[in-house]
Each structure stands twice: as C-alpha cells, then as structure tokens.
C-alpha positions in Angstrom: 72.9 -37.1 49.3 75.3 -34.1 49.5 77.8 -33.7 52.3 78.1 -30.0 53.2 81.4 -29.0 55.0 80.8 -25.5 56.5 83.7 -23.3 57.5 83.1 -19.9 59.0 85.4 -16.8 58.8 87.9 -15.3 61.1 87.4 -15.6 64.9 84.5 -18.0 64.5 84.0 -21.7 64.8 81.5 -24.4 63.9 79.0 -22.9 66.2 78.4 -20.0 63.8 76.4 -22.4 61.6 73.9 -23.5 64.3 70.9 -21.9 62.5 71.8 -23.2 59.1 72.6 -26.8 59.9 69.1 -28.0 60.8 67.6 -26.8 57.5 70.3 -28.7 55.5 69.8 -31.8 57.5 66.0 -31.6 57.2 66.5 -31.7 53.4 68.3 -35.1 53.9 71.9 -34.0 53.5 75.0 -34.7 55.6 76.2 -31.5 57.3 79.6 -31.1 58.9 80.3 -27.6 60.5 84.0 -27.4 61.1 86.1 -25.4 63.6 89.6 -24.6 62.2 92.7 -25.1 64.4 93.4 -22.4 66.9 89.8 -21.1 67.1 86.8 -21.6 69.3 86.9 -25.1 70.9 90.3 -25.7 69.2 92.1 -22.7 70.9 95.7 -23.4 71.7 96.3 -25.5 68.6 99.1 -23.9 66.6 98.0 -23.0 63.1 99.2 -21.5 59.9 97.5 -21.2 56.5 98.3 -24.7 55.4 97.1 -26.1 58.8 93.7 -24.7 58.0 93.7 -26.2 54.5 94.7 -29.6 56.0 91.9 -29.3 58.6 89.4 -29.2 55.8 91.0 -32.0 53.8 91.3 -34.2 56.9 87.6 -33.7 57.7 86.5 -34.9 54.3 88.9 -37.9 54.2 88.3 -38.9 57.8 84.6 -39.1 57.3 85.0 -40.5 53.8 82.7 -37.9 52.4 81.5 -37.9 48.8 79.6 -35.4 46.8 81.1 -32.7 48.9 80.0 -29.1 48.9 82.7 -27.0 50.6 81.4 -23.8 52.0 83.8 -21.0 53.0 82.7 -17.8 54.6 84.8 -14.6 54.6 88.4 -15.6 55.5 87.6 -19.3 55.2 87.2 -18.9 51.4 91.0 -18.9 51.4 91.6 -22.4 52.9 88.4 -23.8 51.4 89.5 -22.7 47.9 92.8 -24.6 48.4 91.2 -27.6 50.0 88.7 -27.9 47.1 91.4 -28.9 44.6 93.0 -31.4 47.0 89.9 -33.6 47.6 89.7 -34.6 43.9 86.6 -36.2 42.7 85.0 -36.0 46.1 84.2 -32.4 45.3 80.8 -31.5 43.9 80.9 -27.7 44.3 82.5 -24.9 46.3 80.4 -22.1 47.7 82.2 -18.9 48.7 80.1 -16.8 51.1 81.1 -13.1 50.7 84.6 -14.4 51.0 88.2 -13.8 49.9 89.5 -16.2 47.4 93.1 -17.6 47.3 95.8 -16.7 44.8 98.8 -18.9 44.5 101.8 -17.6 46.5 99.8 -14.8 48.1 98.6 -14.5 51.6 95.1 -13.5 52.8 96.4 -10.1 53.9 98.5 -9.5 50.7 95.4 -9.9 48.5 93.9 -6.7 50.1 94.1 -3.7 47.7 94.4 -1.2 50.6 98.0 -1.0 51.9 97.0 0.8 55.0 94.6 -1.9 56.0 97.2 -4.6 55.4 99.7 -2.7 57.5 97.2 -2.2 60.3 96.3 -6.0 60.4 100.0 -7.0 60.4 100.7 -4.5 63.2 97.7 -5.7 65.3 98.9 -9.3 65.0 102.4 -8.3 66.1 101.0 -6.4 69.1 98.7 -9.2 70.2 101.0 -12.1 70.6 100.6 -13.4 67.0 96.8 -13.2 67.0 94.3 -11.0 65.3 92.2 -9.8 68.3 88.4 -9.9 68.6 86.5 -6.8 67.7 83.8 -4.9 69.5 80.1 -4.8 68.6 80.5 -1.6 66.6 82.4 -3.6 64.0 79.2 -5.4 63.0 77.0 -2.3 62.6 75.2 -1.8 59.3 75.3 -5.4 58.4 71.6 -6.4 58.8 72.2 -7.9 62.3 70.0 -7.5 65.4 71.6 -6.5 68.7 71.1 -10.1 69.9 72.8 -11.5 66.8 75.8 -9.1 67.2 76.1 -10.1 70.9 76.2 -13.8 69.9 79.0 -13.2 67.4 81.0 -11.0 69.9 80.5 -13.5 72.8 81.5 -16.5 70.7 84.5 -14.9 68.9 88.1 -15.9 69.8 91.4 -14.3 68.6 92.4 -15.5 65.2 95.9 -17.1 64.6 97.8 -14.5 62.7 100.0 -16.9 60.7 96.9 -18.1 58.8 96.5 -14.6 57.5 100.1 -13.9 56.5 101.3 -17.2 55.1 100.9 -17.8 51.3 98.3 -19.9 49.6 99.3 -22.9 47.5 97.2 -23.6 44.4 98.2 -26.3 41.8 95.7 -25.2 39.2 93.5 -22.2 38.3 90.7 -21.5 40.8 88.4 -20.8 37.9 88.5 -24.5 37.0 86.5 -25.3 40.1 82.7 -25.5 40.0 81.8 -22.6 42.3 79.0 -20.4 43.5 79.9 -17.0 44.9 77.5 -15.3 47.3 77.8 -11.5 47.4 76.2 -9.9 50.5 75.1 -6.5 49.3 75.3 -4.6 52.6 79.0 -5.3 52.6 79.5 -3.8 49.1 77.4 -3.9 45.9 80.1 -5.5 43.7 82.5 -8.4 44.1 86.2 -7.7 44.3 88.1 -7.5 41.1 89.6 -11.0 41.5 86.2 -12.5 42.1 84.6 -10.6 39.2 87.3 -12.0 36.9 86.5 -15.6 38.1 82.8 -15.0 37.5 83.5 -14.4 33.8 84.4 -18.1 33.5 82.0 -20.9 32.7 82.3 -22.7 36.0 81.4 -19.9 38.4 78.1 -18.2 39.1 77.0 -15.3 41.2 74.2 -15.2 43.8 73.3 -12.0 45.7 71.9 -11.7 49.2 70.3 -8.5 50.5 72.0 -8.7 53.8 75.4 -8.1 55.4 78.7 -10.1 55.7 77.4 -12.6 58.3 74.3 -14.2 56.6 74.4 -17.3 58.7 73.2 -15.1 61.5 71.2 -12.4 59.7 69.5 -14.7 57.1 70.1 -18.3 57.9 67.1 -19.7 56.1 67.8 -17.8 52.9 71.5 -18.9 53.1 70.5 -22.5 53.6 68.3 -22.4 50.6 71.0 -21.0 48.4 73.3 -23.8 49.6 70.7 -26.4 48.7 70.2 -24.8 45.3 74.0 -24.9 44.8 74.1 -28.6 45.7 71.6 -29.3 43.0 73.6 -27.8 40.2 
C-alpha cells in the first residue's frame, strides 16, 4: 500500500483534493491531504518556508507513513521537494504537479525569471500585511475550469503567508537524485521551465503531460488520480 501525502499550491488547503482523494482510497491506498500552516483551516499560524517543509515531514512521521508518495502542486512543489529528502527511506516517489521546484539557497520568488513579476509579488506582500492576497475569478480564465470550479477555488482561497515565498530553500543533495514524476499542464504553457527541463534529463525523473490547466485537481481529478496511481506503481 502506498501512502499519498497531497499538498496544494498557494492560497489552498487540504480541501482542494476532495475529488482526487476518493479515487486513490478506492484503489486501496492511504491518502493524507495536508493543509500547510497559515492557510485554510490553519489560518493564523505563523509560517515561513521551513515551517511548510516541517509541516510535511511532521505529517509523515506523526502517522508513521511508509512507501510515501509526496505530491506537491504549484507553490507546494517547493516545500515538498525539500521534505522529500528529509523523510529518508520512507519516500517512494515525489510527484510535482505543474509546480515550481526548489533550489538550495533560493526562494520561491527568486526562482522566477521575470524580475517585474518578482517585484510585483514582493510589493503585494508588503502592502497586504505580509500576505499574498487572494485573486479574482479572472485569474483562473483559460485554464480548463468551469465557472463552478473557479467559484470553488475563489471561495475556498485564503491569503498566503508571504514569508513562505521569500525565504530560501534548503537542500542537502541534488534534487535530481530523487525519484520523481513531473506533471506538465499544457494550458499553463507547453514546455516545462528551464530548471525542470534540466532535471528531466536525469535518469530519476520522468515527464507526464495533461491537456488541462494549472489546477488539474479541479479540472481533471480522475485523470490526475490515475497519473498518481501510475506513479506509485513505478
């Protein structure tokens, strides 16, 4: 039996996996959707980048999980990639869902190639009491989502703790050493970022493409669940 630990991206919580969880459990696996500190039902809990890494490690160790597949969507690829190397032989595989990947000593924001975007995010955090604010429905247009799905995301979103985006990642060994699957959602760009493309040239990483947008747990939950099951079998 595999134990899946599911971590959604910025502004989201464990609830984002509601349509994926039943399919994984029906296949006989343990499934543990996780809300990171400061978000959703854990609002008000102070959080930096390493807090989110520890949230994931603590979930694995507290439940004494084995054969763990860590799944990180979007922002969550950053703490998931760091947590993966810290859980040792408990790890079976990492799945990055259209996500950013950590680089030692660099923050989530500093890994973005566009300086204007980095500056805009940092300014927004400063102007909103240390949080990245929620975004309107228009932000999710063109990503294969129905109006109802967009409304669910918008209604469930909470401001994201800014320190988690600006504090550096800490990696003890190369990310390419981890057994990993990278899911590229094609409506969010046809090609992986340069750092991900480089990792995919290694022998431990493989690429899977989905013909949908950046939030596949909403737009294509059945297809995403099947990819996760396939990854667990590798």
